[in-house]
N, C-alpha and C positions, 0 to 999 in steps of 0.2 A: 766281830769289828768294834774298835773304840773310836772315839773323834781325835785321839792323839796319834792313832796309826794312820790316819787317812793322809795321803800325797797326792799332789797334782799330777796329772800324766805327763809323761816326759814331753818336754818343748812346748807345753802350754804357757808357761811363764817365763817372763824376760826380765833380766837386771833391769831397773831403770837408770835411764842417762842421768848421770849428775853433771850440771852444767855449771861452768865457772869454777872450777877447781884446779886450775893452773894448765899452762899451755901443754904439758905433756899429756893431758886427759883427750886432747882432741877437740874439746868444746869449753877451753878456756878462754881468758881474756874477754871477749864479746859475747861468748855463750851461743854462738850460732845466729846472733841478732844482725850481724854486718857492722860496719864501723859507725854509720851515722844515719840520722834520719828519724821521721816520726815513730817508727817501729822499734828504733832501737834503745829508745828512753823508756825508763819506768812509767808504766801508767799511759804508754803512748797506744797509736793504732785509732782506728776510726770503726764506728758502728757498722753492722751489716747493711748494705746496700748504698753506702756514701761513696760518692764519686768525685771528691775533692772539690765540692762546691758546685760543680755543675749540677743541673736539674736532674734528680735521678729518673732512671726508666720507668719506674713505677708511677711517677708523677707525669712523666711525659706522654705515656700511653693514655687514651681517653678511656673514661669508665664505660662499661658496657653492662648491658643486661639489669636484672632487678632481683631482690631478694625478698622472699615472702616471710623472711623469719620473725619479723617484729609483729606480724599480724596472725601468726598462726594461733590456733586454739589448743589449749592443753586439755586433755581427757583423762580422768581417774577411771581405771578399768576395775568393776567391782565382780568378782567371781559369785554365780548364781548360789552355790552352797554357803556362802558368806552370809545369805541373808536369813539362814535358819536360827541366827542367835535371836531374832524378833519373835514375838510372840504371835501366835494366830490371830489374824484379822486386824493387825496393826497396821497404820498407814506409814509408810516408809518415804520419808524425804531426805534431802541432802543433810539437814541439819541432824536428823536421827543417825544418819550414818556415821556423822563426824562425832556425834555423843557416844557411839559405841566403839570409836576408834577404827571404823573399816576404812576411812578415806582420813587421810592426813595432810597431803602436800598441795601445793598450790594448782589450781585447775580452775577450767573455765566451764566445764560440764562434767557430769558423772554418768557412765554409760555400764549397765549390767550386761556381763558376757555370760554365754552359754558353757559354763564350766561346773559339772557337778549336778545334783538334784536339788529341786526344794520340795520339802514336806509339808508346808503350812501354807495356807492361804492368805496371801499379803496384798496390800494396794501399794502400787509404786506411782507417787505424786512427784511431777517435775523432775523425773529421771529418764534419760533415754535407755531403751534396751535393745538387744540384738534380737533378730525376726524369731531366732529359736528359742532365746531366752524368755521373750513375751509368751509365746506357745506354751512353754513349761510352765510359767507362772499361771495362765488362764486355765491349763489342765489341772492345776492344783486347788483350784476354786479362787484364785485370786484375780486383781485387775491391774490394768497398766492405765495409768492417765498422764500423757506426757504433756 
């Protein structure tokens, strides 16, 4: 099979309508826009939701509810196995994670998640952990100080 031999399935493509190409075409003269009015002019028409100057429905209906979007906390999740880049006995902080390039994005707090295994005893300072991740760190000989 070659790219130049590919063809669209039968009936999947249609010829585009050529508007304003003479009265015999069926879309001549006004090109399906009608005789006069705002929409018949070039650049005419109104934006979505416009009701001719009347107060739009979206503004007439009272606001309801509350969104917590602006107050939500963003967390940076770190897999437990990624902490193996540190040497044994290291105190791991948020700054140390940034220096190694483990966390990069904007976040409010860092959380270590129980993905993989840890082979070295490390001390985590100022970093939250999941329950099982903390157990694995302690069993490897490390400490968790939140």
